One Martini backbone bead per residue (centre of mass of N, CA, C, O) as a GRO file, in nm:
protein
  451
    1MET     BB    1  -0.885   1.613   1.138
    2SER     BB    2  -0.630   1.793   0.996
    3LEU     BB    3  -0.491   1.580   0.792
    4VAL     BB    4  -0.799   1.491   0.729
    5LYS     BB    5  -1.062   1.500   0.476
    6ILE     BB    6  -1.421   1.457   0.421
    7ASP     BB    7  -1.618   1.463   0.112
    8THR     BB    8  -1.983   1.414   0.001
    9ARG     BB    9  -2.115   1.604  -0.226
   10PHE     BB   10  -2.094   1.368  -0.469
   11THR     BB   11  -2.360   1.198  -0.326
   12LYS     BB   12  -2.591   1.354  -0.402
   13GLY     BB   13  -2.884   1.148  -0.462
   14PHE     BB   14  -2.788   0.838  -0.388
   15PHE     BB   15  -2.891   0.904  -0.094
   16SER     BB   16  -3.019   0.917   0.214
   17GLU     BB   17  -3.000   1.026   0.536
   18SER     BB   18  -3.127   0.772   0.664
   19GLU     BB   19  -2.935   0.571   0.531
   20LEU     BB   20  -2.678   0.685   0.650
   21GLN     BB   21  -2.750   0.647   0.949
   22THR     BB   22  -2.764   0.342   0.937
   23GLU     BB   23  -2.468   0.303   0.843
   24LEU     BB   24  -2.330   0.448   1.081
   25GLN     BB   25  -2.424   0.248   1.292
   26ALA     BB   26  -2.290   0.001   1.170
   27ALA     BB   27  -2.004   0.118   1.191
   28SER     BB   28  -2.000   0.155   1.496
   29LYS     BB   29  -2.032  -0.145   1.561
   30ALA     BB   30  -1.782  -0.241   1.405
   31ARG     BB   31  -1.578  -0.074   1.563
   32GLU     BB   32  -1.630  -0.210   1.836
   33THR     BB   33  -1.541  -0.488   1.742
   34LEU     BB   34  -1.256  -0.403   1.677
   35ARG     BB   35  -1.165  -0.261   1.942
   36THR     BB   36  -1.245  -0.536   2.121
   37LYS     BB   37  -1.173  -0.799   1.971
   38SER     BB   38  -1.472  -0.970   1.879
   39GLY     BB   39  -1.410  -1.076   1.595
   40LYS     BB   40  -1.313  -1.172   1.315
   41GLY     BB   41  -0.974  -1.222   1.330
   42ASN     BB   42  -0.861  -1.133   1.634
   43ASP     BB   43  -0.555  -1.256   1.590
   44PHE     BB   44  -0.507  -0.986   1.370
   45LEU     BB   45  -0.476  -0.700   1.579
   46GLY     BB   46  -0.178  -0.568   1.621
   47TRP     BB   47  -0.220  -0.291   1.445
   48LEU     BB   48  -0.416  -0.096   1.605
   49ASP     BB   49  -0.152   0.017   1.808
   50LEU     BB   50   0.125   0.070   1.669
   51PRO     BB   51   0.185   0.375   1.681
   52SER     BB   52   0.170   0.395   2.009
   53LYS     BB   53   0.389   0.135   2.040
   54THR     BB   54   0.623   0.274   1.917
   55ASP     BB   55   0.951   0.266   2.007
   56ALA     BB   56   1.270   0.380   2.058
   57GLU     BB   57   1.417   0.112   2.026
   58LEU     BB   58   1.327   0.049   1.737
   59LEU     BB   59   1.414   0.318   1.604
   60ASN     BB   60   1.713   0.284   1.678
   61LYS     BB   61   1.767   0.024   1.530
   62ILE     BB   62   1.692   0.128   1.249
   63LYS     BB   63   1.903   0.349   1.242
   64ASN     BB   64   2.151   0.164   1.263
   65THR     BB   65   2.093  -0.008   1.014
   66THR     BB   66   2.084   0.219   0.810
   67GLU     BB   67   2.374   0.322   0.849
   68ARG     BB   68   2.509   0.056   0.772
   69LEU     BB   69   2.389   0.001   0.487
   70THR     BB   70   2.441   0.289   0.351
   71LYS     BB   71   2.753   0.283   0.378
   72ILE     BB   72   2.781   0.001   0.180
   73SER     BB   73   2.529   0.112  -0.006
   74GLU     BB   74   2.368   0.207  -0.303
   75PHE     BB   75   2.187  -0.054  -0.294
   76LEU     BB   76   1.852  -0.174  -0.211
   77VAL     BB   77   1.695  -0.489  -0.170
   78VAL     BB   78   1.355  -0.564  -0.172
   79VAL     BB   79   1.218  -0.870  -0.048
   80GLY     BB   80   0.885  -0.915  -0.171
   81ILE     BB   81   0.524  -0.958  -0.119
   82GLY     BB   82   0.285  -0.759  -0.105
   83GLY     BB   83   0.290  -0.653   0.219
   84SER     BB   84   0.618  -0.682   0.210
   85TYR     BB   85   0.627  -0.403  -0.005
   86LEU     BB   86   0.390  -0.197  -0.063
   87GLY     BB   87   0.410   0.000   0.175
   88ALA     BB   88   0.696   0.096   0.125
   89LYS     BB   89   0.656   0.185  -0.171
   90ALA     BB   90   0.438   0.395  -0.124
   91VAL     BB   91   0.612   0.585   0.054
   92ILE     BB   92   0.863   0.617  -0.127
   93GLU     BB   93   0.721   0.727  -0.382
   94ALA     BB   94   0.586   0.971  -0.225
   95GLY     BB   95   0.873   1.088  -0.082
   96ILE     BB   96   1.026   1.075  -0.362
   97SER     BB   97   1.183   1.179  -0.617
   98PRO     BB   98   1.175   1.067  -0.950
   99PHE     BB   99   1.491   1.202  -0.978
  100GLN     BB  100   1.693   1.067  -0.777
  101GLY     BB  101   1.843   0.866  -0.975
  102PHE     BB  102   2.012   1.132  -1.095
  103LYS     BB  103   2.146   1.145  -0.821
  104GLU     BB  104   2.311   1.173  -0.554
  105ASN     BB  105   2.340   1.044  -0.270
  106GLU     BB  106   2.226   1.078   0.024
  107LYS     BB  107   2.257   1.076   0.334
  108ASN     BB  108   2.140   0.789   0.460
  109SER     BB  109   2.097   0.646   0.165
  110ALA     BB  110   1.921   0.443  -0.079
  111LYS     BB  111   1.859   0.271  -0.353
  112ILE     BB  112   1.552   0.124  -0.438
  113LEU     BB  113   1.482  -0.215  -0.482
  114TYR     BB  114   1.298  -0.496  -0.637
  115ALA     BB  115   1.199  -0.830  -0.522
  116GLY     BB  116   0.968  -1.104  -0.532
  117HIS     BB  117   0.686  -0.985  -0.696
  118HIS     BB  118   0.770  -1.209  -0.910
  119ILE     BB  119   0.835  -1.443  -1.216
  120ASP     BB  120   1.043  -1.285  -1.399
  121SER     BB  121   1.319  -1.357  -1.574
  122ASP     BB  122   1.424  -1.088  -1.690
  123TYR     BB  123   1.428  -0.920  -1.436
  124HIS     BB  124   1.624  -1.099  -1.271
  125SER     BB  125   1.860  -1.096  -1.471
  126GLU     BB  126   1.892  -0.784  -1.484
  127LEU     BB  127   1.940  -0.740  -1.181
  128LEU     BB  128   2.195  -0.914  -1.150
  129SER     BB  129   2.362  -0.765  -1.366
  130PHE     BB  130   2.352  -0.486  -1.232
  131LEU     BB  131   2.469  -0.575  -0.937
  132ASN     BB  132   2.752  -0.696  -1.008
  133THR     BB  133   2.878  -0.370  -1.007
  134LYS     BB  134   2.748  -0.325  -0.717
  135GLU     BB  135   2.658  -0.184  -0.415
  136PHE     BB  136   2.484  -0.423  -0.204
  137SER     BB  137   2.174  -0.495  -0.034
  138ILE     BB  138   1.939  -0.679   0.190
  139ILE     BB  139   1.580  -0.704   0.232
  140VAL     BB  140   1.408  -0.970   0.377
  141ILE     BB  141   1.049  -1.059   0.347
  142SER     BB  142   0.928  -1.331   0.556
  143LYS     BB  143   0.766  -1.542   0.756
  144SER     BB  144   0.858  -1.826   0.619
  145GLY     BB  145   1.047  -1.840   0.332
  146THR     BB  146   0.842  -2.006   0.105
  147THR     BB  147   0.762  -1.807  -0.082
  148THR     BB  148   0.829  -1.826  -0.403
  149GLU     BB  149   0.912  -1.547  -0.510
  150PRO     BB  150   1.113  -1.451  -0.281
  151ALA     BB  151   1.281  -1.711  -0.256
  152LEU     BB  152   1.403  -1.708  -0.539
  153ALA     BB  153   1.529  -1.424  -0.528
  154PHE     BB  154   1.706  -1.469  -0.275
  155ARG     BB  155   1.879  -1.697  -0.378
  156SER     BB  156   2.014  -1.532  -0.607
  157LEU     BB  157   2.120  -1.292  -0.435
  158LEU     BB  158   2.289  -1.458  -0.235
  159THR     BB  159   2.477  -1.577  -0.446
  160LEU     BB  160   2.595  -1.303  -0.536
  161LEU     BB  161   2.706  -1.212  -0.266
  162GLU     BB  162   2.905  -1.451  -0.225
  163LYS     BB  163   3.067  -1.393  -0.484
  164LYS     BB  164   3.154  -1.093  -0.408
  165TYR     BB  165   3.216  -1.132  -0.062
  166GLY     BB  166   3.146  -1.371   0.078
  167LYS     BB  167   3.011  -1.533   0.346
  168ASP     BB  168   3.117  -1.357   0.583
  169LYS     BB  169   3.014  -1.071   0.449
  170THR     BB  170   2.715  -1.125   0.387
  171LYS     BB  171   2.582  -1.084   0.671
  172ASP     BB  172   2.614  -0.758   0.648
  173ARG     BB  173   2.397  -0.752   0.376
  174VAL     BB  174   2.166  -0.884   0.562
  175VAL     BB  175   1.814  -0.842   0.629
  176SER     BB  176   1.564  -0.986   0.831
  177VAL     BB  177   1.198  -1.034   0.807
  178THR     BB  178   1.046  -1.242   1.053
  179ASP     BB  179   1.007  -1.488   1.241
  180ALA     BB  180   1.093  -1.555   1.570
  181ASN     BB  181   1.110  -1.907   1.551
  182LYS     BB  182   1.018  -1.979   1.250
  183GLY     BB  183   1.130  -2.105   0.955
  184ALA     BB  184   1.337  -2.074   0.685
  185LEU     BB  185   1.443  -1.782   0.734
  186LYS     BB  186   1.519  -1.813   1.029
  187LYS     BB  187   1.720  -2.043   0.987
  188LEU     BB  188   1.907  -1.891   0.786
  189SER     BB  189   1.972  -1.648   0.969
  190THR     BB  190   2.114  -1.812   1.190
  191GLU     BB  191   2.331  -1.946   1.013
  192TYR     BB  192   2.449  -1.654   0.902
  193GLY     BB  193   2.386  -1.395   1.097
  194PHE     BB  194   2.149  -1.219   1.059
  195GLU     BB  195   1.986  -0.956   1.087
  196THR     BB  196   1.676  -0.928   1.289
  197TYR     BB  197   1.329  -0.904   1.237
  198VAL     BB  198   0.993  -0.899   1.353
  199ILE     BB  199   0.697  -1.070   1.277
  200ALA     BB  200   0.407  -1.058   1.397
  201ASP     BB  201   0.150  -1.285   1.440
  202ASP     BB  202  -0.082  -1.031   1.465
  203VAL     BB  203   0.032  -0.936   1.165
  204GLY     BB  204  -0.052  -0.869   0.865
  205GLY     BB  205   0.086  -0.778   0.572
  206ARG     BB  206  -0.133  -0.541   0.491
  207PHE     BB  207  -0.071  -0.425   0.814
  208SER     BB  208   0.277  -0.368   0.814
  209VAL     BB  209   0.394  -0.070   0.765
  210PHE     BB  210   0.435  -0.016   1.104
  211THR     BB  211   0.667  -0.203   1.070
  212PRO     BB  212   0.965  -0.325   0.967
  213VAL     BB  213   0.860  -0.390   0.687
  214GLY     BB  214   0.840  -0.071   0.633
  215LEU     BB  215   1.043   0.107   0.807
  216LEU     BB  216   1.320   0.012   0.702
  217PRO     BB  217   1.306   0.089   0.398
  218ILE     BB  218   1.222   0.383   0.444
  219ALA     BB  219   1.479   0.465   0.599
  220CYS     BB  220   1.684   0.378   0.371
  221ALA     BB  221   1.558   0.609   0.176
  222GLY     BB  222   1.555   0.880   0.380
  223LEU     BB  223   1.305   0.871   0.564
  224ASP     BB  224   1.061   0.986   0.809
  225ILE     BB  225   0.939   0.771   1.048
  226VAL     BB  226   0.851   0.954   1.280
  227SER     BB  227   0.635   1.112   1.114
  228LEU     BB  228   0.473   0.872   1.020
  229ILE     BB  229   0.389   0.780   1.306
  230ALA     BB  230   0.259   1.047   1.396
  231GLY     BB  231   0.026   1.040   1.192
  232ALA     BB  232  -0.087   0.766   1.279
  233LYS     BB  233  -0.138   0.843   1.576
  234GLU     BB  234  -0.345   1.064   1.520
  235MET     BB  235  -0.544   0.874   1.380
  236GLU     BB  236  -0.583   0.670   1.604
  237THR     BB  237  -0.732   0.861   1.791
  238ASN     BB  238  -0.977   0.904   1.615
  239VAL     BB  239  -1.069   0.599   1.541
  240SER     BB  240  -1.064   0.492   1.856
  241GLU     BB  241  -1.228   0.753   2.013
  242GLU     BB  242  -1.441   0.834   1.811
  243SER     BB  243  -1.798   0.791   1.838
  244ASP     BB  244  -1.869   0.963   1.598
  245PRO     BB  245  -1.914   0.843   1.281
  246LYS     BB  246  -1.886   1.127   1.127
  247LYS     BB  247  -1.597   1.198   1.276
  248ASN     BB  248  -1.507   0.924   1.201
  249LEU     BB  249  -1.321   0.855   0.930
  250SER     BB  250  -1.352   0.546   0.900
  251CYS     BB  251  -1.655   0.528   0.937
  252TYR     BB  252  -1.743   0.722   0.713
  253TYR     BB  253  -1.611   0.578   0.476
  254ALA     BB  254  -1.741   0.298   0.521
  255SER     BB  255  -2.036   0.391   0.499
  256VAL     BB  256  -2.043   0.509   0.212
  257ARG     BB  257  -1.927   0.265   0.052
  258ASN     BB  258  -2.150   0.061   0.150
  259LEU     BB  259  -2.393   0.217   0.044
  260LEU     BB  260  -2.310   0.214  -0.254
  261TYR     BB  261  -2.303  -0.092  -0.277
  262LYS     BB  262  -2.612  -0.125  -0.218
  263LYS     BB  263  -2.662   0.061  -0.492
  264GLY     BB  264  -2.459  -0.098  -0.713
  265LYS     BB  265  -2.157  -0.013  -0.637
  266LYS     BB  266  -1.897  -0.245  -0.709
  267THR     BB  267  -1.684  -0.015  -0.783
  268GLU     BB  268  -1.371   0.117  -0.669
  269ILE     BB  269  -1.202   0.426  -0.745
  270LEU     BB  270  -0.882   0.530  -0.707
  271VAL     BB  271  -0.790   0.874  -0.708
  272ASN     BB  272  -0.526   1.061  -0.864
  273TYR     BB  273  -0.314   1.381  -0.913
  274ASN     BB  274  -0.045   1.216  -0.822
  275PRO     BB  275   0.221   1.015  -0.912
  276ARG     BB  276   0.318   0.942  -0.616
  277LEU     BB  277   0.031   0.767  -0.561
  278ILE     BB  278   0.029   0.496  -0.714
  279PHE     BB  279   0.123   0.300  -0.464
  280VAL     BB  280  -0.108   0.361  -0.283
  281THR     BB  281  -0.311   0.224  -0.465
  282GLU     BB  282  -0.183  -0.058  -0.461
  283TRP     BB  283  -0.208  -0.097  -0.156
  284TRP     BB  284  -0.517  -0.053  -0.139
  285LYS     BB  285  -0.601  -0.287  -0.320
  286GLN     BB  286  -0.502  -0.508  -0.133
  287LEU     BB  287  -0.638  -0.436   0.128
  288PHE     BB  288  -0.939  -0.463   0.017
  289GLY     BB  289  -0.936  -0.716  -0.164
  290GLU     BB  290  -0.822  -0.925   0.057
  291SER     BB  291  -1.038  -0.849   0.286
  292GLU     BB  292  -1.336  -0.853   0.113
  293GLY     BB  293  -1.300  -1.092  -0.104
  294LYS     BB  294  -1.576  -1.278   0.007
  295GLU     BB  295  -1.839  -1.478  -0.029
  296LYS     BB  296  -1.926  -1.311  -0.287
  297LYS     BB  297  -1.800  -1.036  -0.193
  298GLY     BB  298  -1.739  -0.703  -0.261
  299ILE     BB  299  -1.543  -0.448  -0.350
  300PHE     BB  300  -1.386  -0.341  -0.633
  301PRO     BB  301  -1.049  -0.251  -0.664
  302ALA     BB  302  -0.938   0.046  -0.819
  303GLY     BB  303  -0.732   0.255  -1.053
  304VAL     BB  304  -0.634   0.603  -1.114
  305ASN     BB  305  -0.442   0.852  -1.316
  306PHE     BB  306  -0.464   1.183  -1.284
  307THR     BB  307  -0.501   1.306  -1.600
  308THR     BB  308  -0.407   1.076  -1.778
  309ASP     BB  309  -0.679   0.877  -1.767
  310LEU     BB  310  -0.876   1.080  -1.906
  311HIS     BB  311  -0.754   0.977  -2.201
  312SER     BB  312  -0.911   0.688  -2.139
  313LEU     BB  313  -1.081   0.586  -1.880
  314GLY     BB  314  -1.267   0.835  -1.869
  315GLN     BB  315  -1.478   0.731  -2.067
  316TYR     BB  316  -1.595   0.507  -1.891
  317ILE     BB  317  -1.666   0.669  -1.639
  318GLN     BB  318  -1.865   0.857  -1.792
  319ASP     BB  319  -2.022   0.614  -2.005
  320GLY     BB  320  -2.049   0.363  -1.863
  321GLU     BB  321  -2.109   0.173  -1.634
  322ARG     BB  322  -2.317   0.227  -1.323
  323ASN     BB  323  -2.100   0.046  -1.103
  324LEU     BB  324  -1.953   0.312  -0.984
  325PHE     BB  325  -1.695   0.468  -0.777
  326GLU     BB  326  -1.519   0.742  -0.620
  327THR     BB  327  -1.194   0.797  -0.473
  328ILE     BB  328  -1.037   1.105  -0.377
  329LEU     BB  329  -0.707   1.218  -0.384
  330LYS     BB  330  -0.619   1.523  -0.221
  331VAL     BB  331  -0.376   1.781  -0.274
  332THR     BB  332  -0.357   2.106  -0.185
  333ARG     BB  333  -0.033   2.128  -0.158
  334PRO     BB  334   0.253   2.182  -0.292
  335LYS     BB  335   0.591   2.184  -0.256
  336THR     BB  336   0.596   2.332  -0.534
  337GLU     BB  337   0.589   2.619  -0.744
  338SER     BB  338   0.445   2.691  -1.076
  339ILE     BB  339   0.466   2.939  -1.326
  340ILE     BB  340   0.304   3.062  -1.593
  341GLN     BB  341   0.409   3.179  -1.892
  342GLU     BB  342   0.443   3.419  -2.130
  343PHE     BB  343   0.381   3.429  -2.483
  344SER     BB  344   0.466   3.551  -2.769
  345GLY     BB  345   0.168   3.542  -2.961
  346ASP     BB  346   0.029   3.281  -2.863
  347PRO     BB  347   0.085   2.989  -3.018
  348ASP     BB  348  -0.083   2.785  -2.796
  349GLY     BB  349  -0.324   2.939  -2.637
  350LEU     BB  350  -0.208   2.990  -2.307
  351ASN     BB  351  -0.223   3.294  -2.196
  352TYR     BB  352  -0.474   3.258  -2.003
  353LEU     BB  353  -0.255   3.121  -1.784
  354ALA     BB  354  -0.091   3.348  -1.719
  355GLY     BB  355   0.023   3.356  -1.375
  356LYS     BB  356  -0.047   3.077  -1.315
  357SER     BB  357  -0.058   2.784  -1.158
  358VAL     BB  358  -0.035   2.449  -1.187
  359SER     BB  359  -0.213   2.385  -0.935
  360HIS     BB  360  -0.457   2.544  -1.035
  361VAL     BB  361  -0.511   2.375  -1.285
  362ASN     BB  362  -0.548   2.109  -1.129
  363SER     BB  363  -0.789   2.199  -0.951
  364LYS     BB  364  -0.979   2.248  -1.198
  365ALA     BB  365  -0.969   1.962  -1.304
  366ILE     BB  366  -1.099   1.834  -1.060
  367GLU     BB  367  -1.368   1.989  -1.059
  368ALA     BB  368  -1.453   1.919  -1.351
  369THR     BB  369  -1.451   1.611  -1.319
  370CYS     BB  370  -1.644   1.576  -1.083
  371LEU     BB  371  -1.887   1.702  -1.223
  372ALA     BB  372  -1.900   1.520  -1.473
  373HIS     BB  373  -1.928   1.248  -1.319
  374TYR     BB  374  -2.173   1.318  -1.153
  375GLU     BB  375  -2.357   1.381  -1.404
  376GLY     BB  376  -2.286   1.071  -1.506
  377GLY     BB  377  -2.335   0.883  -1.228
  378VAL     BB  378  -2.079   0.944  -1.025
  379PRO     BB  379  -1.986   0.893  -0.724
  380GLN     BB  380  -1.802   1.081  -0.455
  381ILE     BB  381  -1.507   1.064  -0.256
  382GLU     BB  382  -1.333   1.302  -0.063
  383ILE     BB  383  -0.975   1.306   0.011
  384GLU     BB  384  -0.797   1.535   0.219
  385ILE     BB  385  -0.473   1.680   0.201
  386PRO     BB  386  -0.258   1.938   0.247
  387GLU     BB  387   0.006   1.749   0.215
  388LEU     BB  388   0.293   1.570   0.099
  389ASN     BB  389   0.388   1.367   0.372
  390MET     BB  390   0.466   1.167   0.628
  391LYS     BB  391   0.228   1.242   0.812
  392THR     BB  392  -0.006   1.213   0.603
  393LEU     BB  393   0.059   0.925   0.523
  394GLY     BB  394   0.016   0.795   0.799
  395ALA     BB  395  -0.281   0.879   0.823
  396ILE     BB  396  -0.405   0.751   0.561
  397LEU     BB  397  -0.318   0.458   0.607
  398PHE     BB  398  -0.460   0.415   0.881
  399MET     BB  399  -0.743   0.486   0.791
  400PHE     BB  400  -0.767   0.253   0.590
  401GLU     BB  401  -0.721   0.019   0.782
  402TYR     BB  402  -0.960   0.075   0.974
  403ALA     BB  403  -1.180   0.080   0.753
  404CYS     BB  404  -1.139  -0.211   0.663
  405GLY     BB  405  -1.229  -0.348   0.921
  406ILE     BB  406  -1.510  -0.224   0.932
  407SER     BB  407  -1.609  -0.305   0.645
  408GLY     BB  408  -1.584  -0.612   0.683
  409TYR     BB  409  -1.793  -0.630   0.918
  410MET     BB  410  -2.027  -0.512   0.748
  411LEU     BB  411  -2.007  -0.772   0.550
  412ASP     BB  412  -1.944  -1.037   0.717
  413VAL     BB  413  -1.627  -1.073   0.724
  414ASN     BB  414  -1.295  -1.170   0.718
  415PRO     BB  415  -1.037  -0.927   0.697
  416PHE     BB  416  -0.770  -1.135   0.798
  417ASP     BB  417  -0.791  -1.322   0.556
  418GLN     BB  418  -0.682  -1.557   0.254
  419PRO     BB  419  -0.799  -1.828   0.112
  420GLY     BB  420  -0.783  -1.773  -0.203
  421VAL     BB  421  -0.468  -1.761  -0.228
  422GLU     BB  422  -0.415  -2.076  -0.185
  423ASP     BB  423  -0.518  -2.202  -0.451
  424TYR     BB  424  -0.284  -2.132  -0.647
  425LYS     BB  425  -0.056  -2.249  -0.478
  426ASN     BB  426  -0.143  -2.547  -0.478
  427ASN     BB  427  -0.137  -2.580  -0.785
  428MET     BB  428   0.161  -2.499  -0.827
  429PHE     BB  429   0.296  -2.706  -0.643
  430ALA     BB  430   0.190  -2.948  -0.798
  431LEU     BB  431   0.307  -2.875  -1.087
  432LEU     BB  432   0.615  -2.857  -0.959
  433GLY     BB  433   0.656  -3.107  -0.745
  434LYS     BB  434   0.595  -3.087  -0.457
  435LYS     BB  435   0.621  -3.216  -0.170
  436GLY     BB  436   0.294  -3.361  -0.099
  437TYR     BB  437   0.153  -3.311  -0.417
  438GLU     BB  438   0.090  -3.570  -0.589
  439LYS     BB  439  -0.220  -3.592  -0.590
  440LYS     BB  440  -0.279  -3.302  -0.677
  441LYS     BB  441  -0.140  -3.321  -0.951
  442GLU     BB  442  -0.338  -3.516  -1.082
  443GLU     BB  443  -0.590  -3.336  -1.053
  444VAL     BB  444  -0.489  -3.086  -1.206
  445GLU     BB  445  -0.411  -3.224  -1.477
  446ALA     BB  446  -0.692  -3.334  -1.534
  447LYS     BB  447  -0.840  -3.062  -1.548
  448LEU     BB  448  -0.670  -2.937  -1.775
  449ASN     BB  449  -0.721  -3.174  -1.987
  450SER     BB  450  -1.046  -3.123  -1.991
  451LEU     BB  451  -1.044  -2.825  -2.143
   0.00000   0.00000   0.00000
């Protein structure tokens, strides 16, 4: 697979070849369970062939919606939580210059803001105050429409829209992505006449980046979703058709990470050396944490941003508990190259780098860090992409999705449910006095008072 390569040289000595072969066979079996949809949670596998099934009709609809929204909006607020916004944000942050906010909008794009991903009063008040004098529209994403965080944010934003534009014109500034037939958001969308996209019943939120959940906000940010899908489709071919588990990228990654888990490496740290990948890490953390953390099992997913965090968390990784391993995202070529200049008199002692590129310095920092951590007892999986663009992003995201399904089956859990997430929700609904939770409220308050 030319878009992605996996190197396990920094796992040498942590397990034997025979142990790896055993794990590869287990991954191959898990892949077959996933591919044939015969395992746990098989009613949530609609994402497996999304790249190859994405048709021109959907892409054209997204194109038309994008043109309409960006024509009337300087800012676009994406309302959602978890998988309803993280996939889009991961791609947008990776694909757009961090300094775009200081430039004039390019044609057919809007500046993307986010709401509904927490319940912080200050953030929401400041967002509403900011938008009060701006031209903005909303993409609201929720299967039910009743998830507390996005529902509260959307209520406030919708109120502001009606105040600014009137109810009749509000409908042109809201697009909902929700259930096809039921739920509060579907009902509201019908009442107002919002343009609507469907979240398929068989695609869970954390696997939804290649649906309108991710594609519509990404397109509105001015990014090329056709290339994103093309990269994902190329990866789909590899992971769904390649039967050799060592050549199948998702199988190989799942095998090595699970073998390290069996060796006592309970925490996986996703490492990047490019600040644009910070939210790819956040998306990955949800993907694996929510999929695998069940039945008192699972690798804990964490993330660091190097070289920044080498000056802080790097100390722990080098010398702390030896219960972790790293997966390193490496981008081979930068989009632009910068050459270090020579300074007369060498006042900062950096003339030894004169004539070298900044990316060369970064590559040597990666090699030096990998060796230091390896010698410090930290195994590493290197995942390399040639450059950071929409096609490679599509490939790496789909590789992770497929690997997550395989890895979950290797752990013998259901990778596609999230029963633990409901526990806090039920307690919160009870404490807030939601109808139907009266008895639960008494139980929760009693437990809190006993502590």
